[in-house]
MITOR-667022 format. One record per residue (C-alpha): residue number from 1; residue in three letters; x, y, z. Coordinates in Angstrom, 2 decimals, decimal comma, padded with zeros to 5 digits. Layout:
! residues N
> NUM	Ala	X	Y	Z
...
This chain:
! residues 449
> 1	Unk	-060,25	-084,35	059,15
> 2	Unk	-057,94	-081,80	057,63
> 3	Unk	-058,04	-078,23	058,83
> 4	Unk	-059,31	-075,44	056,63
> 5	Unk	-055,82	-074,14	056,23
> 6	Unk	-054,51	-077,61	055,16
> 7	Unk	-057,39	-077,96	052,87
> 8	Unk	-056,94	-074,57	051,25
> 9	Unk	-053,11	-075,09	050,86
> 10	Unk	-053,70	-078,63	049,32
> 11	Unk	-056,16	-077,09	046,71
> 12	Unk	-053,89	-074,34	045,99
> 13	Unk	-051,04	-076,50	045,39
> 14	Unk	-052,97	-078,79	043,07
> 15	Unk	-054,28	-075,68	041,15
> 16	Unk	-051,12	-074,04	040,98
> 17	Unk	-049,26	-077,23	039,92
> 18	Unk	-051,90	-077,89	037,28
> 19	Unk	-051,86	-074,16	036,06
> 20	Unk	-048,08	-074,14	035,74
> 21	Unk	-047,80	-077,51	034,13
> 22	Unk	-050,19	-076,43	031,45
> 23	Unk	-048,23	-073,00	031,33
> 24	Unk	-045,01	-074,84	030,95
> 25	Unk	-046,40	-077,18	028,17
> 26	Unk	-047,96	-074,29	026,32
> 27	Unk	-044,69	-072,08	026,61
> 28	Unk	-042,60	-075,12	025,53
> 29	Unk	-044,65	-075,79	022,41
> 30	Unk	-044,74	-072,04	021,63
> 31	Unk	-040,98	-071,92	022,02
> 32	Unk	-040,42	-074,99	019,86
> 33	Unk	-042,48	-073,65	017,10
> 34	Unk	-040,79	-070,20	017,25
> 35	Unk	-037,32	-072,01	017,21
> 36	Unk	-038,30	-074,14	014,18
> 37	Unk	-039,66	-071,06	012,40
> 38	Unk	-036,37	-069,26	013,24
> 39	Unk	-034,33	-072,27	012,08
> 40	Unk	-036,20	-072,20	008,67
> 41	Unk	-035,86	-068,62	008,19
> 42	Unk	-032,14	-068,74	008,96
> 43	Unk	-031,74	-071,56	006,29
> 44	Unk	-033,56	-069,31	003,80
> 45	Unk	-031,11	-066,40	004,57
> 46	Unk	-028,21	-068,81	004,01
> 47	Unk	-029,86	-069,90	000,85
> 48	Unk	-030,35	-066,43	-000,49
> 49	Unk	-026,81	-065,56	000,38
> 50	Unk	-025,61	-068,57	-001,76
> 51	Unk	-027,77	-067,45	-004,78
> 52	Unk	-026,34	-064,02	-004,42
> 53	Unk	-022,78	-065,36	-004,41
> 54	Unk	-023,45	-067,72	-007,38
> 55	Unk	-022,76	-066,87	-010,95
> 56	Unk	-021,81	-068,67	-014,35
> 57	Unk	-018,25	-068,37	-015,55
> 58	Unk	-017,07	-067,99	-019,14
> 59	Unk	-017,62	-071,72	-019,78
> 60	Unk	-021,24	-071,25	-018,51
> 61	Unk	-020,32	-073,32	-015,38
> 62	Unk	-021,80	-072,38	-011,94
> 63	Unk	-019,07	-070,96	-009,67
> 64	Unk	-019,19	-069,83	-005,99
> 65	Unk	-016,42	-068,12	-004,02
> 66	Unk	-013,87	-070,20	-002,12
> 67	Unk	-014,57	-068,28	001,07
> 68	Unk	-018,21	-067,56	001,90
> 69	Unk	-019,44	-064,72	004,19
> 70	Unk	-020,86	-067,17	006,54
> 71	Unk	-017,84	-068,59	008,59
> 72	Unk	-019,75	-071,79	009,34
> 73	Unk	-019,82	-072,84	005,72
> 74	Unk	-015,88	-072,74	005,75
> 75	Unk	-015,42	-074,68	008,96
> 76	Unk	-015,60	-078,54	008,99
> 77	Unk	-018,04	-079,94	011,60
> 78	Unk	-019,75	-076,60	012,19
> 79	Unk	-023,11	-078,27	011,52
> 80	Unk	-024,01	-075,84	008,65
> 81	Unk	-023,38	-077,36	005,15
> 82	Unk	-024,37	-076,53	001,61
> 83	Unk	-024,28	-078,28	-001,76
> 84	Unk	-025,37	-077,31	-005,41
> 85	Unk	-026,26	-080,10	-007,78
> 86	Unk	-027,50	-080,30	-011,23
> 87	Unk	-030,77	-081,77	-012,39
> 88	Unk	-029,05	-085,23	-012,71
> 89	Unk	-028,00	-085,19	-009,04
> 90	Unk	-024,36	-084,67	-009,71
> 91	Unk	-022,66	-082,41	-007,23
> 92	Unk	-021,53	-079,17	-008,78
> 93	Unk	-020,24	-077,27	-005,65
> 94	Unk	-020,01	-078,26	-002,01
> 95	Unk	-018,99	-076,07	000,96
> 96	Unk	-015,91	-076,93	003,12
> 97	Unk	-018,15	-077,74	006,04
> 98	Unk	-019,97	-080,39	003,86
> 99	Unk	-017,05	-082,86	004,17
> 100	Unk	-018,41	-086,27	004,92
> 101	Unk	-022,03	-084,79	004,66
> 102	Unk	-024,76	-086,61	002,82
> 103	Unk	-027,75	-085,01	001,07
> 104	Unk	-030,88	-086,67	-000,21
> 105	Unk	-030,45	-086,47	-004,08
> 106	Unk	-033,80	-087,80	-004,51
> 107	Unk	-035,37	-084,45	-003,44
> 108	Unk	-035,86	-082,38	-006,50
> 109	Unk	-038,15	-079,42	-006,04
> 110	Unk	-040,01	-077,72	-008,74
> 111	Unk	-038,61	-074,62	-010,16
> 112	Unk	-038,67	-071,85	-007,51
> 113	Unk	-040,17	-074,20	-004,84
> 114	Unk	-038,75	-074,45	-001,25
> 115	Unk	-038,78	-077,90	000,20
> 116	Unk	-037,83	-078,69	003,85
> 117	Unk	-036,78	-082,34	004,75
> 118	Unk	-035,49	-083,71	007,97
> 119	Unk	-033,19	-086,57	007,93
> 120	Unk	-032,43	-088,80	010,86
> 121	Unk	-031,21	-092,24	010,05
> 122	Unk	-029,21	-093,07	013,16
> 123	Unk	-025,82	-093,03	011,39
> 124	Unk	-025,52	-089,25	011,07
> 125	Unk	-026,85	-086,56	013,39
> 126	Unk	-030,48	-085,28	012,47
> 127	Unk	-030,50	-082,39	010,30
> 128	Unk	-032,95	-079,97	008,57
> 129	Unk	-032,42	-079,51	004,85
> 130	Unk	-033,77	-076,73	002,59
> 131	Unk	-033,81	-077,57	-001,14
> 132	Unk	-034,51	-074,96	-003,87
> 133	Unk	-034,31	-075,24	-007,69
> 134	Unk	-033,17	-072,23	-009,71
> 135	Unk	-032,54	-071,76	-013,40
> 136	Unk	-029,61	-069,85	-015,04
> 137	Unk	-029,06	-068,86	-018,75
> 138	Unk	-025,58	-068,69	-020,08
> 139	Unk	-024,07	-066,85	-022,88
> 140	Unk	-025,29	-069,56	-025,24
> 141	Unk	-028,90	-068,83	-024,14
> 142	Unk	-029,41	-072,35	-022,93
> 143	Unk	-031,31	-072,66	-019,58
> 144	Unk	-029,53	-074,67	-016,88
> 145	Unk	-031,25	-075,94	-013,72
> 146	Unk	-029,53	-076,17	-010,37
> 147	Unk	-030,70	-077,56	-006,90
> 148	Unk	-029,40	-075,74	-003,90
> 149	Unk	-029,20	-077,70	-000,65
> 150	Unk	-028,69	-075,96	002,56
> 151	Unk	-028,72	-078,09	005,71
> 152	Unk	-028,23	-077,40	009,54
> 153	Unk	-027,69	-080,10	012,19
> 154	Unk	-030,55	-080,35	014,74
> 155	Unk	-028,55	-081,37	017,71
> 156	Unk	-027,64	-077,90	018,65
> 157	Unk	-031,35	-076,93	018,12
> 158	Unk	-032,52	-079,75	020,31
> 159	Unk	-029,90	-078,78	022,96
> 160	Unk	-031,25	-075,39	023,02
> 161	Unk	-034,80	-076,63	023,34
> 162	Unk	-033,85	-078,96	026,12
> 163	Unk	-031,99	-076,10	027,99
> 164	Unk	-034,99	-073,89	027,58
> 165	Unk	-037,34	-076,48	028,77
> 166	Unk	-035,06	-077,12	031,75
> 167	Unk	-034,87	-073,62	032,78
> 168	Unk	-038,50	-072,99	032,17
> 169	Unk	-039,65	-075,99	034,57
> 170	Unk	-037,18	-074,91	037,22
> 171	Unk	-038,48	-071,37	037,22
> 172	Unk	-042,02	-072,49	037,19
> 173	Unk	-041,34	-074,75	040,03
> 174	Unk	-039,64	-072,02	042,05
> 175	Unk	-042,68	-069,73	041,20
> 176	Unk	-045,02	-072,49	042,46
> 177	Unk	-043,32	-072,88	045,67
> 178	Unk	-042,93	-069,14	046,13
> 179	Unk	-046,79	-068,66	045,53
> 180	Unk	-047,44	-071,50	047,90
> 181	Unk	-045,37	-069,86	050,49
> 182	Unk	-047,09	-066,48	049,93
> 183	Unk	-050,44	-068,35	049,97
> 184	Unk	-049,57	-069,93	053,18
> 185	Unk	-048,72	-066,51	054,82
> 186	Unk	-051,94	-064,99	053,42
> 187	Unk	-053,89	-067,90	054,80
> 188	Unk	-052,28	-067,50	058,29
> 189	Unk	-053,16	-063,88	058,17
> 190	Unk	-056,83	-064,50	056,89
> 191	Unk	-057,44	-067,36	059,35
> 192	Unk	-056,03	-065,49	062,46
> 193	Unk	-059,55	-064,31	063,44
> 194	Unk	-060,82	-067,79	063,40
> 195	Unk	-058,01	-068,97	065,46
> 196	Unk	-058,65	-065,96	067,98
> 197	Unk	-062,34	-067,12	068,01
> 198	Unk	-061,38	-070,70	068,84
> 199	Unk	-058,94	-069,43	071,45
> 200	Unk	-061,65	-067,31	073,06
> 201	Unk	-064,12	-070,24	072,90
> 202	Unk	-061,52	-072,27	074,80
> 203	Unk	-061,27	-069,64	077,41
> 204	Unk	-064,90	-069,61	077,80
> 205	Unk	-065,04	-073,46	078,07
> 206	Unk	-062,21	-073,15	080,68
> 207	Unk	-064,05	-070,56	082,69
> 208	Unk	-061,59	-067,88	082,19
> 209	Unk	-063,79	-065,59	080,16
> 210	Unk	-067,56	-064,94	080,22
> 211	Unk	-068,10	-063,96	076,56
> 212	Unk	-066,19	-063,61	073,25
> 213	Unk	-064,18	-060,55	073,47
> 214	Unk	-062,36	-058,40	070,73
> 215	Unk	-063,29	-057,33	067,39
> 216	Unk	-063,74	-059,54	064,38
> 217	Unk	-063,99	-059,08	060,61
> 218	Unk	-067,32	-058,19	059,02
> 219	Unk	-067,91	-061,86	058,03
> 220	Unk	-067,18	-063,34	061,46
> 221	Unk	-068,58	-060,51	063,74
> 222	Unk	-072,20	-061,61	063,38
> 223	Unk	-071,30	-065,11	064,43
> 224	Unk	-069,43	-063,92	067,50
> 225	Unk	-072,47	-061,61	068,30
> 226	Unk	-074,83	-064,52	068,07
> 227	Unk	-072,55	-066,77	070,19
> 228	Unk	-072,42	-064,02	072,81
> 229	Unk	-076,13	-063,70	072,78
> 230	Unk	-076,61	-067,45	073,12
> 231	Unk	-074,15	-067,55	076,01
> 232	Unk	-076,06	-064,66	077,60
> 233	Unk	-079,39	-066,38	077,11
> 234	Unk	-078,06	-069,63	078,43
> 235	Unk	-076,82	-067,86	081,63
> 236	Unk	-080,08	-065,91	081,87
> 237	Unk	-082,08	-069,16	081,63
> 238	Unk	-079,94	-070,99	084,11
> 239	Unk	-080,14	-067,93	086,58
> 240	Unk	-083,96	-067,76	086,11
> 241	Unk	-084,30	-071,43	086,95
> 242	Unk	-082,30	-071,03	090,08
> 243	Unk	-084,30	-067,95	091,04
> 244	Unk	-087,48	-069,79	090,45
> 245	Unk	-086,52	-072,73	092,55
> 246	Unk	-085,41	-070,39	095,36
> 247	Unk	-088,59	-068,33	095,08
> 248	Unk	-090,53	-071,44	094,95
> 249	Unk	-088,88	-072,72	098,07
> 250	Unk	-089,25	-069,38	099,81
> 251	Unk	-093,05	-069,04	098,77
> 252	Unk	-093,69	-072,52	100,17
> 253	Unk	-092,29	-071,69	103,67
> 254	Unk	-095,43	-069,81	104,73
> 255	Unk	-098,06	-072,52	103,88
> 256	Unk	-095,80	-075,10	105,38
> 257	Unk	-095,31	-073,15	108,57
> 258	Unk	-099,15	-072,80	108,93
> 259	Unk	-099,72	-076,40	108,33
> 260	Unk	-097,10	-077,25	110,97
> 261	Unk	-098,40	-074,75	113,53
> 262	Unk	-101,93	-076,12	112,86
> 263	Unk	-100,61	-079,59	113,67
> 264	Unk	-098,74	-078,64	116,76
> 265	Unk	-101,62	-076,71	118,18
> 266	Unk	-103,84	-079,82	117,90
> 267	Unk	-106,77	-077,80	116,40
> 268	Unk	-110,04	-079,66	115,89
> 269	Unk	-110,34	-081,97	112,89
> 270	Unk	-112,84	-079,92	110,99
> 271	Unk	-110,83	-076,77	111,35
> 272	Unk	-107,67	-078,62	110,62
> 273	Unk	-109,24	-079,94	107,35
> 274	Unk	-110,30	-076,43	106,32
> 275	Unk	-106,70	-075,12	107,13
> 276	Unk	-105,07	-077,93	105,08
> 277	Unk	-107,47	-077,35	102,00
> 278	Unk	-106,71	-073,67	102,09
> 279	Unk	-102,99	-074,09	102,30
> 280	Unk	-102,96	-076,77	099,67
> 281	Unk	-104,90	-074,61	097,24
> 282	Unk	-102,51	-071,84	097,99
> 283	Unk	-099,41	-074,11	097,43
> 284	Unk	-100,91	-075,28	094,27
> 285	Unk	-101,12	-071,70	092,93
> 286	Unk	-097,66	-070,94	094,02
> 287	Unk	-096,24	-073,86	092,14
> 288	Unk	-098,33	-073,12	088,96
> 289	Unk	-097,21	-069,53	089,02
> 290	Unk	-093,65	-070,28	089,70
> 291	Unk	-093,67	-072,93	086,90
> 292	Unk	-095,20	-070,58	084,37
> 293	Unk	-092,37	-068,08	085,13
> 294	Unk	-089,58	-070,65	084,95
> 295	Unk	-091,03	-072,14	081,67
> 296	Unk	-090,80	-068,79	079,85
> 297	Unk	-088,10	-069,07	077,19
> 298	Unk	-087,36	-065,30	076,98
> 299	Unk	-085,42	-063,72	074,17
> 300	Unk	-083,56	-066,14	072,07
> 301	Unk	-080,97	-065,49	069,29
> 302	Unk	-081,51	-067,07	065,72
> 303	Unk	-085,21	-067,83	066,13
> 304	Unk	-087,52	-068,41	063,32
> 305	Unk	-090,33	-065,68	063,24
> 306	Unk	-093,72	-066,92	064,11
> 307	Unk	-096,83	-065,76	062,37
> 308	Unk	-099,00	-064,16	065,08
> 309	Unk	-102,49	-064,30	063,43
> 310	Unk	-102,75	-068,18	063,41
> 311	Unk	-101,80	-068,44	067,15
> 312	Unk	-104,31	-065,87	068,18
> 313	Unk	-106,94	-067,35	066,22
> 314	Unk	-106,23	-070,85	067,82
> 315	Unk	-106,49	-069,46	071,32
> 316	Unk	-109,68	-067,56	070,66
> 317	Unk	-111,38	-070,56	069,08
> 318	Unk	-110,56	-072,35	072,36
> 319	Unk	-111,93	-069,62	074,55
> 320	Unk	-115,04	-069,36	072,40
> 321	Unk	-115,86	-072,85	073,50
> 322	Unk	-114,92	-072,29	077,12
> 323	Unk	-116,99	-069,11	077,39
> 324	Unk	-119,78	-070,17	075,02
> 325	Unk	-122,41	-069,33	077,50
> 326	Unk	-121,37	-065,54	077,43
> 327	Unk	-121,74	-065,15	073,71
> 328	Unk	-118,52	-063,06	073,46
> 329	Unk	-117,82	-061,62	069,96
> 330	Unk	-113,99	-061,58	069,35
> 331	Unk	-112,37	-059,39	066,72
> 332	Unk	-108,93	-059,89	065,39
> 333	Unk	-107,00	-056,98	063,82
> 334	Unk	-103,79	-058,69	062,78
> 335	Unk	-102,20	-058,50	059,35
> 336	Unk	-100,85	-061,75	057,81
> 337	Unk	-097,25	-060,52	057,75
> 338	Unk	-097,04	-059,62	061,50
> 339	Unk	-094,62	-061,94	063,10
> 340	Unk	-093,27	-062,54	066,70
> 341	Unk	-089,48	-063,25	067,01
> 342	Unk	-089,43	-065,45	070,11
> 343	Unk	-090,48	-068,85	071,50
> 344	Unk	-093,94	-070,00	070,43
> 345	Unk	-094,69	-071,09	074,00
> 346	Unk	-094,17	-067,57	075,33
> 347	Unk	-096,42	-066,00	072,61
> 348	Unk	-099,24	-068,48	073,43
> 349	Unk	-098,69	-067,95	077,07
> 350	Unk	-099,05	-064,05	076,70
> 351	Unk	-101,95	-064,22	074,35
> 352	Unk	-103,67	-066,97	076,32
> 353	Unk	-103,45	-065,10	079,61
> 354	Unk	-104,53	-061,75	078,21
> 355	Unk	-107,35	-063,17	076,14
> 356	Unk	-108,66	-065,29	079,02
> 357	Unk	-108,82	-062,25	081,34
> 358	Unk	-110,59	-060,25	078,43
> 359	Unk	-113,16	-063,13	077,92
> 360	Unk	-113,58	-063,32	081,73
> 361	Unk	-114,54	-059,85	082,15
> 362	Unk	-116,06	-058,74	078,85
> 363	Unk	-119,70	-058,24	078,37
> 364	Unk	-119,94	-058,93	074,77
> 365	Unk	-116,85	-057,87	072,77
> 366	Unk	-113,10	-058,61	072,86
> 367	Unk	-110,71	-056,99	070,37
> 368	Unk	-107,04	-058,39	069,69
> 369	Unk	-104,59	-056,16	067,81
> 370	Unk	-100,98	-056,87	066,94
> 371	Unk	-098,56	-055,06	064,69
> 372	Unk	-094,76	-054,86	063,90
> 373	Unk	-093,20	-051,54	064,30
> 374	Unk	-089,83	-050,41	062,64
> 375	Unk	-086,87	-050,21	065,04
> 376	Unk	-086,02	-046,69	064,18
> 377	Unk	-089,40	-045,41	065,05
> 378	Unk	-090,26	-046,81	068,51
> 379	Unk	-087,41	-049,29	069,14
> 380	Unk	-089,84	-052,16	069,52
> 381	Unk	-090,48	-054,97	067,01
> 382	Unk	-093,75	-056,37	068,24
> 383	Unk	-096,86	-054,86	070,02
> 384	Unk	-099,93	-056,82	071,19
> 385	Unk	-103,04	-055,17	072,51
> 386	Unk	-106,14	-057,01	074,13
> 387	Unk	-109,20	-054,98	074,87
> 388	Unk	-112,63	-055,74	076,24
> 389	Unk	-115,86	-053,91	077,02
> 390	Unk	-116,07	-055,06	080,69
> 391	Unk	-115,73	-052,99	084,00
> 392	Unk	-112,05	-052,33	083,42
> 393	Unk	-109,21	-052,26	086,04
> 394	Unk	-109,35	-049,39	088,48
> 395	Unk	-106,28	-047,10	088,26
> 396	Unk	-105,36	-047,67	092,01
> 397	Unk	-105,34	-051,45	091,32
> 398	Unk	-103,15	-051,36	088,06
> 399	Unk	-099,89	-051,52	090,06
> 400	Unk	-101,15	-054,47	092,14
> 401	Unk	-102,22	-056,31	089,06
> 402	Unk	-098,82	-055,91	087,63
> 403	Unk	-097,00	-056,74	090,67
> 404	Unk	-094,31	-059,49	090,90
> 405	Unk	-093,48	-061,16	094,16
> 406	Unk	-093,14	-064,32	096,03
> 407	Unk	-096,68	-064,51	096,90
> 408	Unk	-099,13	-066,33	094,69
> 409	Unk	-102,04	-064,01	095,48
> 410	Unk	-100,04	-060,80	094,68
> 411	Unk	-102,56	-059,73	092,11
> 412	Unk	-106,06	-058,26	092,01
> 413	Unk	-108,69	-060,74	092,87
> 414	Unk	-110,55	-061,92	089,75
> 415	Unk	-107,56	-061,45	087,38
> 416	Unk	-105,77	-064,52	088,82
> 417	Unk	-102,08	-064,86	087,95
> 418	Unk	-102,34	-063,91	084,27
> 419	Unk	-101,16	-060,26	084,41
> 420	Unk	-098,28	-061,21	086,72
> 421	Unk	-097,13	-064,01	084,27
> 422	Unk	-097,40	-061,56	081,32
> 423	Unk	-095,44	-058,91	083,33
> 424	Unk	-092,69	-061,49	083,84
> 425	Unk	-092,59	-062,49	080,20
> 426	Unk	-092,51	-058,85	079,17
> 427	Unk	-089,53	-058,16	081,24
> 428	Unk	-087,79	-061,32	079,95
> 429	Unk	-087,99	-059,86	076,57
> 430	Unk	-086,84	-056,43	077,63
> 431	Unk	-090,43	-054,97	076,70
> 432	Unk	-093,06	-052,99	078,47
> 433	Unk	-096,61	-053,87	079,72
> 434	Unk	-099,17	-050,93	079,69
> 435	Unk	-102,54	-051,20	081,19
> 436	Unk	-105,10	-048,51	080,32
> 437	Unk	-108,87	-047,84	079,52
> 438	Unk	-110,05	-049,16	076,34
> 439	Unk	-112,43	-047,18	074,01
> 440	Unk	-114,71	-050,23	074,30
> 441	Unk	-115,16	-049,29	078,03
> 442	Unk	-113,16	-051,91	079,64
> 443	Unk	-109,59	-052,70	080,19
> 444	Unk	-106,85	-052,52	077,38
> 445	Unk	-103,55	-054,37	078,13
> 446	Unk	-100,80	-053,75	075,66
> 447	Unk	-097,49	-055,56	075,66
> 448	Unk	-094,66	-054,01	073,74
> 449	Unk	-091,56	-055,95	072,92
């Protein structure tokens, strides 16, 4: 699997090569057309110069000067030749440079017409010929037609084209390599944060660093923050599991010590049975409480928001069946858009414990409220409030109900372990648990996360 840098360089090389190839072809074609246009215009200029230098003599014969203004007409082998012929194709005049040159006598343009022909028969170098027919009237008033031929060899022209093409593609190749080098340097600079991120991850894997450190670009910083959050959550979960096991072992020491001492004291069978049953029930409560605490997922990064109303309705429907004999009327005040950003099991645990306590102590009414609050107003995202019309919780018992500890019975009788578990859940999410008096007359327990 190629690296991102190698992929980008490969794609850049292909794109640049294709772009410059097309650019080279386009420039070559444009230069060729421009050179051909220039060649034709140059032939026209030579033609007009010959016409200007031509005239009829006293015998009504066409004459041209021996020495022409264009030196190439006077130099044999210069590649620029000229000839004037009559309408029968007989040569009337030829330039000195036309020694050995051949013209196509079959070309006979109409009067005033410019005709370009290109000859390449393999025996003589290819040349481009401009033919033009004009008319002169002598002293006898008789019109005479003459065909002017001006030709230039194309080997020089093709050599210029080849030289331009060679220079063009060399410079385009140099430009491609230069741009690729610049692209490689840019990619190295752009990819440096990713290399730093990979290096930091390697340090974390090797145990040399606890988290990702340093600042990253705006596009990568959220990734680094989420990875740090995941690492922190993983460490917190591992520490919580270790603490739960340690607390469980510590909490079981007392019931086990009681059982051991009862056996060593050789108490009567009936008394021993009662002690064993009491301690087993206590151990069962301890294990249940510690498992509930350890199972809490806590605040987790990159979770899908959960709709709160369906979860609350599911729990209340179950409690309606459990407490069917009490005829409790449950009221839900939760908007459909209210969500909880956390583990679904934690939400069900919190709602289940608070709603179970409310049903247990309510006379006839239970209310469940939930809402999302903007961060800027209270700093909390989610608030759950459960109220009942029961006797409520005495103010001097509130702290005992919320108390966390190693003992399973560290809560007020009648409220079980529910409030203690919810208190633990709330602290895992960095929230707050508030117990107060409800307008209904009973307890109001509010969880703010």
